[in-house]
Structure formats: structure tokens, C-alpha cells
C-alpha positions as a Markdown table, in Angstrom:
| # | Residue | x | y | z |
|---|---|---|---|---|
| 1 | Met | -9.0 | -25.6 | -11.3 |
| 2 | Ser | -11.0 | -22.0 | -11.5 |
| 3 | Ser | -10.9 | -21.1 | -7.7 |
| 4 | Pro | -8.6 | -19.2 | -6.3 |
| 5 | Ala | -7.3 | -21.8 | -4.3 |
| 6 | Ala | -6.6 | -23.9 | -7.6 |
| 7 | Leu | -4.9 | -21.3 | -8.9 |
| 8 | Leu | -2.3 | -20.9 | -6.3 |
| 9 | Gln | -1.7 | -24.8 | -5.9 |
| 10 | Ser | -1.0 | -25.1 | -9.8 |
| 11 | Asp | 2.3 | -24.3 | -8.8 |
| 12 | Thr | 4.5 | -22.8 | -5.8 |
| 13 | Leu | 3.7 | -19.4 | -5.7 |
| 14 | Gly | 2.5 | -17.9 | -2.5 |
| 15 | Ser | 3.2 | -21.3 | -0.9 |
| 16 | Arg | 5.2 | -20.4 | 1.7 |
| 17 | Leu | 5.0 | -16.5 | 2.4 |
| 18 | Thr | 6.4 | -16.0 | 5.8 |
| 19 | Ser | 8.5 | -12.9 | 5.5 |
| 20 | Arg | 9.3 | -9.6 | 3.2 |
| 21 | Gly | 11.7 | -11.3 | 1.4 |
| 22 | Asp | 9.2 | -14.0 | 0.6 |
| 23 | Leu | 6.6 | -11.2 | -0.5 |
| 24 | Thr | 9.6 | -9.9 | -2.8 |
| 25 | Gly | 10.0 | -13.7 | -4.3 |
| 26 | Phe | 5.8 | -13.7 | -4.9 |
| 27 | Phe | 5.5 | -10.5 | -6.5 |
| 28 | Met | 8.4 | -10.8 | -8.9 |
| 29 | Glu | 7.4 | -14.5 | -10.3 |
| 30 | Leu | 4.2 | -12.8 | -10.6 |
| 31 | Thr | 5.7 | -10.1 | -12.6 |
| 32 | Ala | 7.4 | -12.4 | -15.0 |
| 33 | Glu | 4.3 | -14.5 | -15.7 |
| 34 | Ile | 2.2 | -11.6 | -17.0 |
| 35 | Gly | 4.7 | -10.0 | -19.0 |
| 36 | Ala | 5.6 | -6.7 | -16.7 |
| 37 | Asp | 8.6 | -5.3 | -16.1 |
| 38 | Ser | 7.5 | -3.6 | -12.6 |
| 39 | Tyr | 5.0 | -4.1 | -9.9 |
| 40 | Met | 4.3 | -2.3 | -6.5 |
| 41 | Leu | 1.8 | -3.7 | -3.8 |
| 42 | Val | 0.1 | -0.7 | -2.2 |
| 43 | Ala | -1.9 | -0.2 | 1.0 |
| 44 | Ile | -3.7 | 2.8 | 1.4 |
| 45 | Val | -4.0 | 3.8 | 5.3 |
| 46 | His | -6.5 | 6.2 | 7.1 |
| 47 | Asp | -4.2 | 8.9 | 7.9 |
| 48 | Gln | -6.6 | 11.8 | 9.8 |
| 49 | Asp | -8.5 | 13.3 | 7.0 |
| 50 | Arg | -6.5 | 11.9 | 4.0 |
| 51 | Asn | -5.8 | 8.6 | 2.9 |
| 52 | Asp | -2.2 | 7.7 | 2.8 |
| 53 | Ala | -0.3 | 5.4 | 0.2 |
| 54 | Arg | 2.1 | 3.0 | 1.7 |
| 55 | Ile | 4.2 | 1.3 | -0.6 |
| 56 | Val | 4.3 | -2.5 | 1.2 |
| 57 | Ser | 6.2 | -4.2 | -1.3 |
| 58 | Ser | 7.8 | -2.6 | -4.7 |
| 59 | Asn | 10.9 | -3.2 | -7.4 |
| 60 | Trp | 10.6 | 0.2 | -8.4 |
| 61 | Ile | 13.8 | 2.1 | -7.9 |
| 62 | Phe | 13.8 | 4.9 | -5.3 |
| 63 | Asp | 14.2 | 7.9 | -7.6 |
| 64 | Ala | 11.0 | 6.8 | -9.5 |
| 65 | Ile | 9.2 | 6.5 | -6.4 |
| 66 | Glu | 10.4 | 9.8 | -5.1 |
| 67 | Leu | 9.8 | 11.5 | -8.5 |
| 68 | Ile | 6.4 | 10.2 | -8.9 |
| 69 | Gly | 5.1 | 10.8 | -5.2 |
| 70 | Lys | 2.9 | 9.2 | -3.1 |
| 71 | Arg | -0.1 | 11.7 | -3.7 |
| 72 | Leu | -0.1 | 10.1 | -7.6 |
| 73 | Ile | 0.8 | 6.5 | -6.4 |
| 74 | Ala | -2.5 | 6.6 | -4.2 |
| 75 | Gly | -4.7 | 8.2 | -7.1 |
| 76 | Leu | -3.3 | 5.5 | -9.4 |
| 77 | Ala | -4.3 | 2.9 | -7.2 |
| 78 | Gln | -7.7 | 4.2 | -6.5 |
| 79 | Gly | -8.3 | 5.6 | -9.5 |
| 80 | Ala | -11.2 | 5.0 | -12.3 |
| 81 | Leu | -9.2 | 1.9 | -13.8 |
| 82 | Thr | -9.0 | 0.0 | -10.8 |
| 83 | Val | -10.6 | -3.1 | -10.9 |
| 84 | Ala | -12.0 | -5.9 | -8.6 |
| 85 | Pro | -11.3 | -9.7 | -9.1 |
| 86 | Gly | -13.0 | -11.0 | -12.0 |
| 87 | Ile | -13.2 | -7.8 | -14.1 |
| 88 | Arg | -11.3 | -7.4 | -17.3 |
| 89 | Pro | -8.9 | -4.7 | -16.2 |
| 90 | Arg | -8.2 | -1.8 | -18.7 |
| 91 | Pro | -4.5 | -0.2 | -18.7 |
| 92 | Leu | -3.8 | 3.7 | -18.4 |
| 93 | Val | -1.0 | 4.1 | -21.2 |
| 94 | Ala | 1.1 | 7.0 | -20.6 |
| 95 | Ala | 0.9 | 8.2 | -24.1 |
| 96 | Gln | -2.7 | 8.8 | -24.3 |
| 97 | Ala | -2.4 | 11.1 | -21.1 |
| 98 | Pro | -3.9 | 13.3 | -20.1 |
| 99 | Asp | -7.3 | 12.0 | -21.2 |
| 100 | Ala | -7.2 | 8.4 | -19.7 |
| 101 | Asp | -9.8 | 9.2 | -17.1 |
| 102 | Gly | -8.1 | 12.6 | -15.4 |
| 103 | Leu | -5.7 | 10.0 | -13.7 |
| 104 | Val | -2.8 | 11.9 | -14.3 |
| 105 | Ser | -1.4 | 15.4 | -16.1 |
| 106 | Gly | 0.4 | 15.4 | -19.1 |
| 107 | Glu | 3.5 | 16.3 | -17.3 |
| 108 | Glu | 2.7 | 13.1 | -14.8 |
| 109 | Ala | 2.3 | 10.9 | -17.9 |
| 110 | Arg | 5.2 | 11.6 | -19.7 |
| 111 | Leu | 7.8 | 11.1 | -16.2 |
| 112 | Leu | 5.9 | 7.9 | -15.8 |
| 113 | Asp | 7.0 | 7.1 | -19.6 |
| 114 | Val | 10.5 | 8.2 | -19.2 |
| 115 | Leu | 10.8 | 5.7 | -16.0 |
| 116 | Gly | 9.7 | 2.7 | -17.6 |
| 117 | His | 5.9 | 2.9 | -16.5 |
| 118 | Ala | 4.5 | 3.3 | -19.9 |
| 119 | Glu | 1.5 | 1.2 | -19.5 |
| 120 | Ile | 0.2 | 0.6 | -15.7 |
| 121 | Tyr | -2.5 | -2.0 | -14.4 |
| 122 | Ser | -4.2 | -1.1 | -10.9 |
| 123 | Leu | -5.7 | -4.1 | -9.4 |
| 124 | Arg | -8.1 | -3.9 | -6.2 |
| 125 | Leu | -7.3 | -6.7 | -4.0 |
| 126 | Asn | -9.8 | -8.3 | -1.3 |
| 127 | Val | -7.8 | -9.1 | 1.3 |
| 128 | Gly | -9.8 | -8.7 | 4.5 |
| 129 | Arg | -10.2 | -5.5 | 6.0 |
| 130 | Gln | -7.3 | -3.9 | 4.5 |
| 131 | Arg | -7.4 | -1.7 | 1.4 |
| 132 | Leu | -4.8 | -3.4 | -0.8 |
| 133 | Phe | -3.9 | -2.5 | -5.0 |
| 134 | Ala | -1.4 | -4.0 | -6.8 |
| 135 | Leu | 0.0 | -1.8 | -9.7 |
| 136 | Phe | 1.7 | -3.7 | -12.4 |
| 137 | Ser | 3.5 | -1.8 | -15.4 |
| 138 | Ala | 5.8 | -2.2 | -18.1 |
| 139 | Ala | 8.4 | -0.1 | -20.3 |
| 140 | Ser | 6.2 | -0.4 | -23.7 |
| 141 | Ala | 2.4 | -0.2 | -24.3 |
| 142 | Gly | 0.8 | -4.0 | -24.8 |
| 143 | Lys | 3.5 | -5.9 | -23.1 |
| 144 | Ile | 1.0 | -7.3 | -20.3 |
| 145 | Asp | -0.5 | -10.3 | -20.7 |
| 146 | Gln | -4.5 | -9.3 | -19.8 |
| 147 | Pro | -5.9 | -13.1 | -19.4 |
| 148 | Ala | -2.7 | -13.8 | -17.2 |
| 149 | Leu | -3.1 | -10.5 | -15.1 |
| 150 | Met | -6.3 | -11.5 | -14.1 |
| 151 | Lys | -5.3 | -14.8 | -12.9 |
| 152 | Ala | -2.1 | -13.4 | -10.9 |
| 153 | Gln | -4.8 | -10.9 | -9.2 |
| 154 | Leu | -6.7 | -14.2 | -7.5 |
| 155 | Lys | -3.1 | -15.0 | -6.8 |
| 156 | Cys | -2.4 | -12.3 | -4.7 |
| 157 | Cys | -5.9 | -12.1 | -3.0 |
| 158 | Tyr | -5.6 | -15.8 | -2.0 |
| 159 | Ala | -2.0 | -15.7 | -0.7 |
| 160 | Leu | -2.5 | -12.3 | 0.8 |
| 161 | Ser | -5.4 | -13.4 | 2.5 |
| 162 | His | -3.4 | -16.1 | 4.3 |
| 163 | Ile | -0.7 | -13.5 | 6.3 |
| 164 | Pro | -2.7 | -10.5 | 7.0 |
| 165 | Gln | -0.4 | -9.5 | 9.7 |
| 166 | Leu | 2.9 | -9.5 | 8.0 |
| 167 | Ile | 0.8 | -7.1 | 5.3 |
| 168 | Ala | -0.3 | -5.0 | 8.1 |
| 169 | Ala | 3.4 | -5.0 | 10.0 |
| 170 | Ala | 4.5 | -3.7 | 6.5 |
| 171 | Ala | 2.0 | -1.2 | 5.5 |
| 172 | Met | 2.2 | 0.3 | 9.2 |
| 173 | Gln | 6.4 | 1.1 | 9.4 |
| 174 | Asp | 5.9 | 4.3 | 11.8 |
| 175 | Pro | 3.0 | 6.1 | 10.5 |
| 176 | Leu | 3.1 | 8.8 | 13.2 |
| 177 | Ser | 4.2 | 12.2 | 13.3 |
| 178 | Asp | 7.2 | 12.8 | 15.7 |
| 179 | Arg | 4.6 | 14.9 | 18.1 |
| 180 | Glu | 2.2 | 11.8 | 18.1 |
| 181 | Arg | 5.0 | 9.7 | 18.6 |
| 182 | Glu | 6.1 | 11.6 | 21.9 |
| 183 | Cys | 2.8 | 12.0 | 22.9 |
| 184 | Leu | 1.8 | 8.3 | 22.7 |
| 185 | Phe | 5.6 | 7.6 | 24.2 |
| 186 | Trp | 4.9 | 9.9 | 27.6 |
| 187 | Val | 1.5 | 8.4 | 28.0 |
| 188 | Ser | 2.9 | 4.7 | 27.6 |
| 189 | Glu | 5.2 | 6.1 | 30.9 |
| 190 | Gly | 2.5 | 6.8 | 32.7 |
| 191 | Lys | 2.2 | 10.6 | 32.3 |
| 192 | Thr | -1.0 | 12.0 | 32.1 |
| 193 | Thr | -2.4 | 14.4 | 29.4 |
| 194 | Asp | -1.8 | 17.7 | 31.3 |
| 195 | Glu | 1.7 | 16.4 | 32.1 |
| 196 | Val | 2.3 | 15.4 | 28.3 |
| 197 | Ala | 1.5 | 18.9 | 27.7 |
| 198 | Val | 3.8 | 20.3 | 30.3 |
| 199 | Ile | 6.7 | 18.5 | 29.1 |
| 200 | Leu | 6.2 | 19.0 | 25.2 |
| 201 | Gly | 5.2 | 22.8 | 25.7 |
| 202 | Val | 2.1 | 22.5 | 24.2 |
| 203 | Ser | -1.9 | 22.6 | 25.3 |
| 204 | Ser | -3.8 | 19.6 | 26.5 |
| 205 | Asn | -6.2 | 19.8 | 23.6 |
| 206 | Thr | -3.3 | 19.7 | 21.2 |
| 207 | Val | -2.1 | 16.5 | 23.2 |
| 208 | Asn | -5.3 | 14.9 | 22.8 |
| 209 | Ser | -5.5 | 15.7 | 19.4 |
| 210 | Tyr | -2.0 | 14.3 | 18.3 |
| 211 | Ile | -3.3 | 11.4 | 20.7 |
| 212 | Thr | -6.6 | 10.7 | 18.7 |
| 213 | His | -4.7 | 11.1 | 15.5 |
| 214 | Ala | -2.4 | 7.9 | 16.6 |
| 215 | Ile | -5.5 | 6.1 | 17.7 |
| 216 | Gln | -6.9 | 6.5 | 14.4 |
| 217 | Lys | -4.0 | 5.5 | 12.3 |
| 218 | Phe | -3.4 | 2.5 | 14.3 |
| 219 | Ala | -7.1 | 1.9 | 13.6 |
| 220 | Ala | -7.2 | 1.3 | 17.7 |
| 221 | Ser | -9.9 | 1.7 | 20.1 |
| 222 | Asn | -8.3 | 3.3 | 22.5 |
| 223 | Arg | -4.8 | 4.5 | 23.8 |
| 224 | Ala | -4.0 | 1.6 | 25.3 |
| 225 | Met | -4.6 | -0.5 | 22.3 |
| 226 | Ala | -2.7 | 2.2 | 20.3 |
| 227 | Ile | 0.1 | 2.3 | 22.8 |
| 228 | Ala | 0.0 | -1.7 | 22.9 |
| 229 | Thr | 0.5 | -1.7 | 18.7 |
| 230 | Ala | 3.3 | 0.9 | 18.8 |
| 231 | Ile | 5.4 | -1.0 | 21.1 |
| 232 | Arg | 4.8 | -4.2 | 19.3 |
| 233 | Ser | 5.6 | -2.5 | 15.9 |
| 234 | Gly | 9.3 | -1.2 | 17.9 |
| 235 | Ile | 7.9 | 2.5 | 17.2 |
| 236 | Ile | 8.1 | 3.4 | 20.5 |
């Protein structure tokens, strides 16, 4: 039983992923299976001229995420040590930084170590067009079982490919700025670009710029699609 489907069918992991709670349970079980202490499922979303990390699911403590910051999380997810399915993963070991492929500075490495992430593996997940990454970490180096980790990566790809809408909705979670949200709201109310400009006290070009950014963030093809997505997501 070497295929992703066979790996998943060998137990109950991922068999009924219908909610964020199910997703959390799925990753908690995988984390225990491979000997890790923590996990984080990260989506990388195009945000204007940069890539923004969105945490879809995680058991990291809130303070750790705040201290480390989204920039470092995005860097870890997309770094040189990140591997695709089928490739033997290599860990980022905090004690060996800042020599770990330039991923983290010495200060960042010490912070990761103190927060219980002495060893971190970053795995790319092939799930349709979505850019997803799984970070598994442990408080001590050498604790995570690499062969089990490779199987867990396949399980993730297979299970998450069956719930693209749930993942997309979790990653979306209001990516708009206040101004972008206001512009979409007034356009959804039938206002023209010039009318929105008057309401917000900005130029028409600025309004168009905000709306363009909103369209890009939603990966929509036009204003109508961006507005529909925002309404379905409860953003406006």
C-alpha cells in the first residue's frame, strides 16, 4: 500500500474532514504519529506585491506566532529546506543557525529554540492551485521520525485535496484592508467609482487601486466576482 490513497485508507485520518475542528484533529494525530510536538498549516496568498502567510490551522501558542511574526513563518514555509512530496526532508535545527541556508538569523534561531521549536521541517503540499505548506516541529532535535514524516506529507496532500473549499475559506479570513473593504462594500451597494471617491474623500484612481488589490487578493477575474466572494465569506 504505497499510494497516497492506500496510506490514507489504512486508518481513519482525514476520512471525514468537514470542519476546521476536523482539520485540527487530523493534524494533531499526524503530529503525534511522527513524534513532533507542534504543527502549522500555512497558506501563501498573493497580497499586492508580496506573499502573505495565512495560518490555516496550528497548535502553536499565540504568543509564539506573535513573537516570530508572519514574515519569518512565510520564510520558513518557502525556504531552501522545504521539500515536495517524495523527497527526503531536511530539518532546520535552531542550534545550527544562522548557518541554516540563511533562513533565520541567530536571534530568530534562539527565539525558535526557546519557544519549543528546536527542529522544524517544512513540507510543500500539492493541493490543486493552492500554495500550502506544513511545518512540523519538536522541542528537541532528532525527535521527529523522517520516514513517518514523508508518509504524513502524502496523507496531507491526499486529504486536503478533498476539501479545497474549506482550506480556501480558512486561508481567506478577511485579507482586505479597511479601505479595500469599504470600496467593495460601496460598489456592492451600486455606487460608481466617482461616488465612492466622494464618500471616502479620496481620488477615483485611489478607489480603483483599492478595488484592484481586492480583486487580486481574492484571485477574482473582476469586481463582481470579488464582491460575490467577499459576501459569501462574510467580509462585507
